[in-house]
C-alpha positions as CSV (number, residue, x, y, z in Angstrom):
1,X,5.2,47.9,48.2
2,X,5.9,51.3,47.2
3,X,9.5,52.6,46.6
4,X,9.8,55.0,49.4
5,X,8.2,51.9,51.6
6,X,10.4,49.1,49.8
7,X,13.7,51.7,50.5
8,X,12.9,52.6,53.9
9,X,12.6,48.9,54.7
10,X,15.8,47.8,52.9
11,X,19.0,47.3,55.2
12,X,22.3,49.7,55.3
13,X,25.2,48.0,53.6
14,X,26.6,47.3,57.3
15,X,23.8,45.8,58.5
16,X,23.7,43.4,55.3
17,X,27.4,42.7,55.3
18,X,27.1,41.9,59.1
19,X,24.9,38.6,57.9
20,X,26.7,37.7,55.1
21,X,27.7,34.1,54.9
22,X,28.9,33.2,51.4
23,X,31.6,35.9,50.9
24,X,32.0,37.5,54.5
25,X,35.5,38.1,55.2
26,X,35.6,39.3,51.5
27,X,32.6,42.2,52.0
28,X,34.3,42.9,55.2
29,X,37.5,43.3,53.8
30,X,36.2,45.2,50.6
31,X,34.4,47.5,52.6
32,X,36.8,48.4,54.8
33,X,39.2,49.1,52.0
34,X,36.8,50.9,49.9
35,X,38.3,54.4,49.2
36,X,37.2,57.6,46.6
37,X,39.4,59.9,45.1
38,X,39.8,63.3,45.9
39,X,37.9,64.4,42.7
40,X,35.4,61.7,43.3
41,X,34.6,62.9,46.9
42,X,34.4,66.2,45.9
43,X,32.2,65.4,43.1
44,X,29.8,63.4,45.3
45,X,30.0,66.3,48.2
46,X,28.9,68.6,45.5
47,X,25.8,66.8,44.0
48,X,22.8,68.9,45.0
49,X,19.1,67.2,46.1
50,X,18.6,64.5,48.0
51,X,19.2,60.9,46.4
52,X,18.3,57.4,47.4
53,X,20.4,54.8,46.2
54,X,18.4,51.5,46.2
55,X,20.8,48.4,45.4
56,X,19.8,44.8,44.4
57,X,22.2,42.3,45.7
58,X,23.2,38.7,47.1
59,X,26.1,38.0,49.4
60,X,27.2,35.6,46.7
61,X,27.8,37.9,44.0
62,X,31.3,38.7,43.5
63,X,30.8,41.8,41.1
64,X,28.5,43.2,44.3
65,X,31.0,42.8,46.7
66,X,33.5,45.0,44.9
67,X,31.1,47.3,43.3
68,X,29.0,48.3,46.6
69,X,31.5,49.5,49.1
70,X,32.6,52.0,46.7
71,X,28.7,53.0,46.5
72,X,28.7,53.2,50.0
73,X,31.6,56.1,50.1
74,X,29.8,57.8,47.5
75,X,26.9,58.2,50.0
76,X,29.2,58.7,53.1
77,X,30.5,61.9,51.3
78,X,27.1,63.5,50.8
79,X,24.7,63.6,53.8
80,X,21.9,64.1,51.2
81,X,22.5,60.7,49.7
82,X,21.3,57.3,51.2
83,X,22.6,54.2,50.1
84,X,20.2,50.9,51.0
85,X,20.3,47.1,50.0
86,X,17.8,44.5,49.1
87,X,18.4,41.0,48.7
88,X,17.6,40.5,45.0
89,X,15.7,37.0,44.9
90,X,13.3,38.5,47.9
91,X,12.7,41.2,45.3
92,X,12.3,39.7,41.7
93,X,9.8,42.2,40.7
94,X,11.8,45.0,41.2
95,X,14.7,43.2,39.6
96,X,12.4,41.9,36.8
97,X,11.6,45.7,36.0
98,X,15.1,46.4,35.7
99,X,17.0,43.6,33.9
100,X,20.1,44.0,32.3
101,X,20.0,42.4,28.7
102,X,17.4,40.2,29.5
103,X,19.0,39.0,32.9
104,X,19.1,39.4,36.8
105,X,22.3,40.9,36.8
106,X,23.4,42.4,39.8
107,X,24.6,44.5,41.5
108,X,22.0,46.9,40.2
109,X,21.6,50.1,41.7
110,X,18.6,52.0,41.0
111,X,18.7,56.1,41.7
112,X,15.5,57.7,42.9
113,X,15.3,61.4,43.8
114,X,14.0,63.2,47.0
115,X,10.3,62.2,45.6
116,X,11.3,58.6,45.0
117,X,10.9,59.2,41.4
118,X,13.5,56.6,39.6
119,X,16.0,58.8,37.9
120,X,18.6,55.9,36.6
121,X,20.2,52.8,37.2
122,X,23.6,51.2,37.2
123,X,24.5,47.8,36.9
124,X,26.0,45.3,36.8
125,X,29.6,45.7,36.2
126,X,31.5,48.9,35.1
127,X,31.5,49.2,31.5
128,X,35.0,48.5,30.2
129,X,35.3,45.5,32.3
130,X,31.5,44.2,31.2
131,X,33.1,44.8,27.6
132,X,36.1,42.7,27.9
133,X,33.6,40.2,29.9
134,X,31.6,39.7,26.4
135,X,34.6,40.3,23.9
136,X,37.1,37.8,25.7
137,X,36.4,36.4,29.3
138,X,33.6,34.0,27.9
139,X,36.0,32.4,26.1
140,X,38.0,31.9,29.1
141,X,37.1,28.7,31.5
142,X,34.8,30.2,34.4
143,X,37.7,30.1,36.9
144,X,40.2,31.6,35.0
145,X,37.3,34.2,33.6
146,X,36.8,35.0,37.6
147,X,40.4,35.2,38.3
148,X,40.9,37.9,35.7
149,X,37.6,39.7,36.8
150,X,38.8,39.9,40.6
151,X,42.4,41.0,39.2
152,X,40.7,43.8,37.1
153,X,38.6,45.0,40.4
154,X,41.5,45.0,42.2
155,X,43.9,47.3,40.1
156,X,41.2,49.6,39.4
157,X,40.3,50.3,43.1
158,X,36.7,51.4,42.4
159,X,37.9,54.4,40.3
160,X,35.4,53.3,36.9
161,X,32.5,52.4,39.4
162,X,32.7,55.7,41.3
163,X,33.2,57.5,38.0
164,X,30.2,55.9,36.2
165,X,28.2,56.2,39.2
166,X,29.1,60.0,39.8
167,X,28.3,60.5,36.2
168,X,24.4,59.2,36.7
169,X,24.0,60.9,39.8
170,X,25.6,64.5,38.1
171,X,23.2,63.4,35.0
172,X,20.1,63.0,37.4
173,X,20.8,66.5,39.2
174,X,20.8,68.1,36.2
175,X,17.5,66.9,35.3
176,X,14.7,68.7,36.9
177,X,11.7,67.8,34.7
178,X,11.0,64.4,33.8
179,X,12.5,61.1,34.9
180,X,15.8,60.2,32.7
181,X,16.2,56.8,31.1
182,X,18.9,55.3,32.7
183,X,22.0,57.1,31.8
184,X,24.2,53.9,32.5
185,X,23.5,50.6,32.4
186,X,26.6,48.5,32.1
187,X,25.1,45.0,30.7
188,X,25.6,42.8,32.9
């Protein structure tokens, strides 16, 4: 299936959230509470062109629960940005073409321009959080590591995700020739 067809067949985030099971209440709450700063809203609204953000996700993924609602707010701030989600495990060909350090790390957002030319990708965690996980978090027991990760997301309130994704979109919007290499790919 070509990227435009796959994108059009993908779900909106609210439709995906409606059928989540593993973290349904958390998805609903984070989607409801997700906000952007005034600066992030202005930057999103000022992006020229038409953009398609295709997010690979699974409902059990804690990083996705905390990240994807913020991505949706970026799309909400500009009518020329559309966000759709696909389940990673049903689209392994797409996931395997966008591995992060050899892993099927999610969430992964693939940014396409108006012609569905890929202009970059972001995932699976904000860079500072991923650095902490690599340098310190992996030394902790899984339960404690995830508790610390959740705490990081709560304190950050989506600001780093918004900053990284908006930077990626701004860089993509500034390039009008050949597709760009992934501008930001926080290792997952």
